[in-house]
C-alpha positions as CSV (number, residue, x, y, z in Angstrom):
1,R,67.8,55.0,55.1
2,R,69.3,58.3,57.1
3,L,69.0,58.5,60.8
4,H,68.6,62.1,61.9
5,L,70.3,62.5,65.0
6,R,70.1,65.5,67.8
7,L,73.3,66.7,69.8
8,V,72.5,67.0,73.4
9,F,74.7,69.4,75.8
10,G,73.6,70.4,79.4
11,R,72.2,67.3,80.6
12,D,75.5,65.5,81.7
13,D,73.5,63.4,84.8
14,E,71.0,62.3,82.4
15,V,73.4,61.5,79.8
16,A,75.9,59.6,81.7
17,E,72.8,57.7,83.8
18,W,71.5,56.5,80.2
19,T,74.8,55.5,79.3
20,S,75.8,53.5,82.6
21,R,72.0,51.7,82.7
22,H,72.9,50.7,78.6
23,L,76.2,49.4,79.7
24,G,75.9,47.9,82.7
25,M,78.4,49.9,84.4
26,A,78.6,52.4,86.7
27,I,80.2,56.1,85.6
28,H,81.3,58.4,88.8
29,P,81.0,62.2,88.5
30,P,82.4,64.6,87.8
31,Y,81.8,63.9,84.3
32,T,80.5,66.1,80.9
33,A,78.7,64.3,78.6
34,I,77.2,64.9,74.9
35,G,73.7,63.0,74.3
36,V,72.4,61.6,71.2
37,E,68.4,61.9,70.6
38,G,66.8,60.8,67.9
39,L,64.4,63.2,66.3
40,N,61.6,61.5,68.2
41,G,63.5,62.7,71.3
42,E,64.5,59.5,72.6
43,P,67.9,58.9,73.7
44,C,69.8,56.9,71.1
45,G,73.6,57.5,72.5
46,G,75.9,58.6,74.3
47,A,79.7,59.7,75.1
48,V,80.8,60.7,78.8
49,F,83.9,61.8,79.9
50,H,85.2,61.2,83.0
51,D,88.7,60.8,85.0
52,W,90.2,64.3,84.1
53,N,93.3,64.1,85.4
54,G,95.0,67.4,83.6
55,S,96.5,65.9,80.7
56,N,94.2,62.6,79.9
57,I,90.4,62.0,79.8
58,E,88.6,58.9,79.6
59,I,85.5,58.8,77.3
60,T,82.9,56.1,78.0
61,I,80.5,55.3,74.7
62,C,77.2,53.6,73.8
63,G,74.4,53.4,71.4
64,P,74.2,53.5,67.7
65,G,74.0,57.3,67.6
66,A,77.3,57.9,69.5
67,M,79.8,57.2,66.7
68,K,78.4,59.2,63.9
69,R,80.5,61.8,62.7
70,G,78.7,64.8,64.4
71,V,79.8,63.1,67.8
72,V,82.6,62.3,67.0
73,R,83.6,65.7,66.1
74,A,82.1,67.4,68.9
75,A,84.1,64.9,71.1
76,F,87.1,65.4,69.8
77,H,86.2,69.5,70.3
78,Y,85.4,69.4,73.6
79,V,88.3,66.9,74.7
80,F,91.3,68.7,72.7
81,I,90.3,72.4,72.1
82,Q,87.7,73.3,74.9
83,I,90.0,71.7,77.9
84,G,92.7,71.3,76.0
85,A,93.6,67.1,76.9
86,N,97.2,65.9,75.6
87,R,95.3,62.4,74.9
88,L,92.0,60.7,75.1
89,T,91.8,57.0,76.3
90,A,88.9,54.6,75.2
91,K,88.5,51.4,77.5
92,T,86.1,48.4,75.4
93,K,85.4,44.8,76.2
94,R,87.9,42.5,74.6
95,G,84.4,40.6,73.2
96,N,83.3,44.0,72.1
97,K,84.2,43.7,68.4
98,L,81.8,46.5,67.2
99,M,83.8,48.9,69.0
100,C,87.2,47.1,68.7
101,R,86.8,47.8,64.8
102,M,85.2,51.4,64.9
103,L,88.1,52.9,67.6
104,P,90.6,52.6,65.1
105,K,88.6,54.3,62.1
106,F,88.5,57.6,64.5
107,G,92.3,57.3,64.9
108,F,92.9,55.6,68.1
109,E,95.4,53.8,68.5
110,F,95.7,50.5,70.6
111,E,97.9,50.6,73.7
112,A,97.4,48.0,76.5
113,T,95.4,45.0,77.6
114,L,93.8,44.7,81.2
115,K,93.8,41.2,81.8
116,R,90.4,40.4,84.1
117,Y,89.5,44.0,83.9
118,Y,85.6,43.6,83.5
119,G,85.5,39.7,84.2
120,A,86.9,36.4,84.6
121,Q,86.7,35.6,80.9
122,R,89.2,36.5,78.0
123,E,86.4,38.2,76.2
124,N,86.3,40.7,79.6
125,D,90.0,41.7,79.5
126,A,89.5,45.5,78.4
127,L,91.7,46.9,75.7
128,V,92.8,50.5,76.1
129,F,93.1,52.5,73.2
130,R,94.2,56.2,73.0
131,L,93.6,59.3,70.7
132,D,96.3,61.9,70.7
133,P,95.6,65.7,69.2
134,I,97.5,65.9,66.1
135,T,95.4,62.7,65.2
136,A,92.1,64.2,66.1
137,L,92.5,67.0,63.8
138,K,91.5,66.0,60.9
139,W,87.9,65.0,62.4
140,M,87.6,68.6,63.4
């Protein structure tokens, strides 16, 4: 069964709050967000862009709708075309096996491990992935 989704723009605070609540972590402004809604208008995903330093921006992704091709394409366009970033960074818990498999499928490369980033246990280490604009081009 195919899931019909709609991208949501211009509701950054709402999408960031939904994403924060579902991940159980704070995302602090300033940020920009792309939300994902089902046809019933209920949120089912979010991609929040934060910690922009003029070259790198970080993405926090949540929800089953957030890793669909259209969302990925819109996210990469925003990061590499609209703001002209040189890289996109994503961090995930080592224990988040789904995201650890999905990020490389979208061109992200493993870069580093941040020990005890999300908690004391090994599964709470943060795995850092990066994406460069050349690799992202195949998705745009």
